[in-house]
C-alpha positions as CSV (number, residue, x, y, z in Angstrom):
1,X,287.8,32.3,105.8
2,X,290.2,31.5,103.0
3,X,291.5,34.2,100.7
4,X,289.7,32.6,97.7
5,X,286.4,32.4,99.6
6,X,286.8,36.1,100.7
7,X,287.4,37.2,97.1
8,X,284.3,35.3,95.9
9,X,282.2,37.0,98.6
10,X,283.4,40.4,97.5
11,X,282.7,39.7,93.8
12,X,279.0,39.0,94.7
13,X,278.9,42.2,96.6
14,X,280.1,44.1,93.5
15,X,283.6,44.9,95.0
16,X,286.6,42.8,94.1
17,X,289.6,43.1,96.3
18,X,292.8,41.9,94.8
19,X,295.0,42.6,91.8
20,X,291.9,43.9,90.0
21,X,291.1,46.6,92.5
22,X,291.0,49.2,89.7
23,X,288.2,47.2,88.2
24,X,286.1,47.8,91.3
25,X,286.6,51.6,91.0
26,X,285.7,51.6,87.3
27,X,282.5,49.6,88.1
28,X,281.5,52.0,90.8
29,X,282.1,55.0,88.6
30,X,280.0,53.4,85.9
31,X,277.2,52.7,88.4
32,X,277.3,56.3,89.5
33,X,277.4,57.5,85.9
34,X,274.3,55.5,85.1
35,X,272.5,56.9,88.2
36,X,273.5,60.4,87.1
37,X,272.3,59.8,83.6
38,X,268.9,58.7,84.9
39,X,268.6,61.8,87.0
40,X,269.8,64.0,84.1
41,X,267.4,62.4,81.6
42,X,264.5,62.9,84.0
43,X,265.5,66.5,84.6
44,X,265.8,67.1,80.8
45,X,262.3,65.6,80.2
46,X,260.8,67.7,83.0
47,X,262.6,70.8,81.7
48,X,261.3,70.2,78.2
49,X,257.8,69.6,79.4
50,X,257.8,72.7,81.6
51,X,259.2,74.8,78.7
52,X,256.4,73.5,76.5
53,X,253.9,74.5,79.2
54,X,255.6,77.9,79.6
55,X,255.4,78.4,75.8
56,X,251.7,77.4,75.8
57,X,251.0,79.9,78.6
58,X,252.9,82.6,76.7
59,X,250.8,82.0,73.6
60,X,247.6,82.2,75.6
61,X,248.9,85.3,77.3
62,X,249.8,86.9,74.0
63,X,246.4,86.1,72.4
64,X,244.6,87.5,75.4
65,X,246.8,90.7,75.3
66,X,245.9,91.1,71.6
67,X,242.2,90.6,72.5
68,X,242.5,93.2,75.3
69,X,244.1,95.6,72.9
70,X,241.4,95.0,70.2
71,X,238.6,95.5,72.8
72,X,240.1,98.7,74.0
73,X,240.3,100.0,70.5
74,X,236.6,99.0,69.9
75,X,235.7,100.7,73.2
76,X,237.5,103.8,72.1
77,X,235.6,103.8,68.8
78,X,232.3,103.5,70.6
79,X,233.4,106.3,72.9
80,X,234.2,108.6,70.0
81,X,230.8,107.9,68.4
82,X,229.1,108.4,71.8
83,X,230.9,111.8,72.2
84,X,229.9,112.7,68.7
85,X,226.2,111.9,69.4
86,X,226.4,113.9,72.7
87,X,227.7,116.9,70.7
88,X,224.6,116.6,68.6
89,X,222.5,116.5,71.7
90,X,224.1,119.7,73.0
91,X,223.8,121.3,69.6
92,X,220.1,120.5,69.2
93,X,219.4,121.4,72.8
94,X,220.9,124.8,72.3
95,X,218.9,125.3,69.1
96,X,215.7,124.1,70.7
97,X,216.1,126.3,73.7
98,X,216.9,129.4,71.6
99,X,213.9,128.8,69.3
100,X,211.6,128.1,72.3
101,X,212.7,131.4,73.8
102,X,211.6,133.2,70.6
103,X,208.3,131.3,70.6
104,X,207.7,132.1,74.3
105,X,208.4,135.7,73.7
106,X,205.8,135.8,70.9
107,X,203.3,133.9,73.0
108,X,203.8,136.4,75.8
109,X,203.1,139.2,73.3
110,X,200.0,137.3,72.2
111,X,198.8,137.0,75.7
112,X,199.0,140.7,76.2
113,X,197.2,141.3,72.9
114,X,194.6,138.7,73.9
115,X,193.9,140.5,77.2
116,X,193.6,143.8,75.4
117,X,191.1,142.3,73.0
118,X,189.1,140.5,75.8
119,X,190.4,137.2,74.5
120,X,192.2,136.1,77.7
121,X,191.4,132.8,79.5
122,X,191.9,129.3,78.1
123,X,193.2,129.1,74.6
124,X,191.1,127.5,71.8
125,X,193.5,124.5,72.0
126,X,192.8,124.1,75.7
127,X,189.1,124.5,75.2
128,X,189.1,121.8,72.6
129,X,190.8,119.4,75.0
130,X,188.2,120.0,77.6
131,X,185.5,119.4,75.0
132,X,187.0,116.1,73.8
133,X,187.2,114.9,77.4
134,X,183.6,115.7,78.1
135,X,182.4,114.0,74.9
136,X,184.4,110.9,75.8
137,X,182.8,110.8,79.2
138,X,179.3,111.2,77.6
139,X,179.9,108.3,75.2
140,X,181.5,105.8,77.7
141,X,179.9,106.6,81.0
142,X,176.3,106.0,82.2
143,X,175.0,109.2,83.8
144,X,171.9,110.0,85.8
145,X,169.4,112.1,83.9
146,X,170.4,115.3,85.7
147,X,174.2,114.7,85.2
148,X,173.6,113.8,81.6
149,X,171.7,117.1,81.2
150,X,174.5,119.1,82.9
151,X,177.1,117.4,80.8
152,X,175.3,118.2,77.6
153,X,174.9,121.8,78.6
154,X,178.6,122.1,79.4
155,X,179.5,120.6,76.0
156,X,177.3,123.2,74.3
157,X,178.9,126.0,76.4
158,X,182.4,124.9,75.3
159,X,181.4,124.7,71.7
160,X,179.9,128.2,71.9
161,X,183.0,129.5,73.6
162,X,185.3,127.9,71.1
163,X,183.3,129.4,68.1
164,X,183.2,132.8,69.8
165,X,187.0,132.8,70.3
166,X,187.5,131.6,66.7
167,X,185.4,134.5,65.5
168,X,187.1,137.1,67.6
169,X,190.5,135.6,66.6
170,X,189.6,135.8,62.9
171,X,188.6,139.4,63.4
172,X,191.8,140.2,65.3
173,X,194.4,139.9,62.4
174,X,197.3,141.0,64.5
175,X,196.7,138.4,67.2
176,X,196.0,135.7,64.7
177,X,199.3,136.3,62.8
178,X,201.2,136.5,66.1
179,X,199.8,133.2,67.3
180,X,200.5,131.6,63.9
181,X,204.1,132.8,63.9
182,X,204.6,131.7,67.5
183,X,203.2,128.3,66.8
184,X,205.3,127.9,63.7
185,X,208.4,128.7,65.7
186,X,207.3,126.3,68.5
187,X,206.9,123.5,65.9
188,X,210.4,124.2,64.7
189,X,211.7,123.9,68.3
190,X,209.8,120.6,68.5
191,X,211.8,119.3,65.5
192,X,215.1,120.1,67.2
193,X,213.7,118.5,70.4
194,X,213.0,115.3,68.5
195,X,216.5,115.3,67.0
196,X,217.9,115.9,70.5
197,X,216.0,112.8,71.8
198,X,217.2,110.7,68.8
199,X,220.9,111.8,69.4
200,X,220.5,111.1,73.1
201,X,219.2,107.6,72.3
202,X,222.2,106.9,70.0
203,X,224.6,108.3,72.5
204,X,223.2,105.9,75.2
205,X,223.5,102.9,72.9
206,X,227.2,103.7,72.1
207,X,227.8,104.3,75.8
208,X,226.5,100.9,76.7
209,X,228.5,99.2,74.0
210,X,231.6,101.1,75.2
211,X,231.1,99.9,78.7
212,X,230.6,96.3,77.5
213,X,233.8,96.5,75.5
214,X,235.8,97.9,78.4
215,X,234.5,95.2,80.6
216,X,235.5,92.5,78.1
217,X,238.9,94.1,77.9
218,X,239.2,94.0,81.7
219,X,238.2,90.3,81.7
220,X,240.7,89.3,79.0
221,X,243.4,91.4,80.8
222,X,242.7,89.5,84.1
223,X,243.0,86.2,82.2
224,X,246.2,87.4,80.6
225,X,247.7,88.2,84.0
226,X,246.8,84.7,85.2
227,X,248.4,83.1,82.2
228,X,251.5,85.2,82.7
229,X,251.8,84.1,86.3
230,X,251.5,80.5,85.1
231,X,254.1,81.2,82.5
232,X,256.5,82.6,85.1
233,X,255.9,79.6,87.4
234,X,256.5,77.1,84.6
235,X,259.6,79.0,83.4
236,X,261.1,79.1,86.8
237,X,260.4,75.4,87.4
238,X,262.0,74.6,83.9
239,X,265.0,76.7,84.9
240,X,265.4,74.7,88.1
241,X,265.2,71.4,86.1
242,X,267.7,72.7,83.6
243,X,270.1,73.6,86.5
244,X,269.8,70.0,87.7
245,X,270.4,68.7,84.2
246,X,273.5,70.8,83.7
247,X,274.9,69.8,87.1
248,X,274.4,66.1,86.5
249,X,275.9,66.4,83.0
250,X,278.9,68.1,84.4
251,X,279.3,65.3,87.0
252,X,278.9,62.7,84.2
253,X,281.7,64.4,82.2
254,X,284.0,64.5,85.2
255,X,283.4,60.7,85.7
256,X,284.0,60.1,82.0
257,X,287.2,62.1,82.1
258,X,288.3,60.1,85.1
259,X,287.4,56.7,83.5
260,X,289.2,57.7,80.3
261,X,292.5,58.4,82.1
262,X,295.4,55.9,81.8
263,X,296.0,54.0,85.0
264,X,299.4,55.6,85.5
265,X,297.9,59.1,85.0
266,X,295.1,58.3,87.4
267,X,297.6,57.1,89.9
268,X,299.6,60.3,89.8
269,X,297.0,62.9,90.9
270,X,299.4,64.7,93.1
271,X,301.7,64.0,96.1
272,X,300.1,62.9,99.4
273,X,301.1,61.0,102.5
274,X,301.2,57.3,101.8
275,X,300.4,56.3,105.3
276,X,297.3,58.5,105.4
277,X,296.3,57.2,101.9
278,X,296.7,53.6,103.1
279,X,294.6,54.4,106.2
280,X,291.9,56.0,104.1
281,X,291.9,53.0,101.7
282,X,291.4,50.6,104.6
283,X,288.6,52.7,106.0
284,X,286.8,52.7,102.7
285,X,287.2,49.0,102.3
286,X,285.9,48.4,105.8
287,X,283.0,50.7,105.1
288,X,282.1,48.7,102.0
289,X,282.4,45.4,103.8
290,X,280.0,46.7,106.5
291,X,277.4,47.3,103.8
292,X,278.0,51.0,103.2
293,X,277.7,52.7,99.8
294,X,280.8,54.1,98.2
295,X,280.7,57.6,96.9
296,X,282.5,59.0,93.9
297,X,284.9,60.7,96.3
298,X,285.6,57.3,98.0
299,X,286.4,55.8,94.7
300,X,288.7,58.7,93.8
301,X,290.5,58.2,97.2
302,X,291.0,54.5,96.3
303,X,292.3,55.5,92.9
304,X,294.8,58.0,94.4
305,X,296.0,55.3,96.8
306,X,296.8,53.1,93.8
307,X,294.3,50.5,94.9
C-alpha cells in the first residue's frame, strides 16, 4: 500500500499519521472531553433531581414532625383535662362515702328505735313497692277466681300495714325525725354520686380523645421516619452523583489544560528514555491500527514522544 493510500485510510479511522500527528492527539482529547461532558451533565442532572427529591422528603418529614408535635400537645391537653375530671371523681366519691356513712349511722339508730317501738320489719317504702307490684299484676294478668281473691286480700293487707306503720311513725316523733334526717343526708349523698358519675363520664371522654391523639401522633411519627429514610437514601444517591460530576469535571479541566498548552511545552513534560518512548509510540499506533480505542493516557504518551 502506498504512503498516500495509508494516510487516507488512517484519516477515515480518525487517526492521521504524518506531520500532523499532534492533530490526532488533539482530536482524541476532544472526543474524550465530549464523552466526559456527557457523563458529567448526566450526573449533574441526576444529582439535581435527587437533591430535589431529598428536599421534598425533608419537607414532608418536617411537616409530619410538626403534626406529631401538635398531636402530642393535644393529647397532653386531653390528659390534663382527664386527670382534672378524675380528681373530681375522687373528690365526689369521698364526699359521697362520708355522707353515706353518716346516713347509714342514722338509719342504724332508726332501726334500733323501730325495734324498740315494734316497728321493725319492712319499711313503708318497701311495703309500697310490694303493693305497686301486686296492683300491676292485678291490672295486667288474668287470674283464676281464687287467685284473684287471694291477690285482692294481700293488697288490702299491705294497705292496712302501710297505714298502721304510718300512724305509728307519726306517733313516734323521735323515729320520724331520725328517718327524715337520715333520708335527707342520703339524698345529699345521691347528689354527690350523680356528680361522681358525670365527672367519670367526662374523664372517660377525655381519655378516649387522648388515646386517639396519641395514636395519630404515633402514625405521623412512623410516616415521618419513613420520609426521613427516603430523604437519606436520596441524599446519599445525590452525593454519589455529585462525586461523579466532580471527578468528570476535574478530568475535563485536566484535558483542557493539556489542550491549551503550547506544543513546545507539551513536548517537554520531563526527561525520559527516547528508545522506550519510541517503542511505546509504535505500540500505541499498532493498537489503533488493530481497531483498539486510545485512552487519554495513550494520547499523553504520544504527546510526550513528540508524535
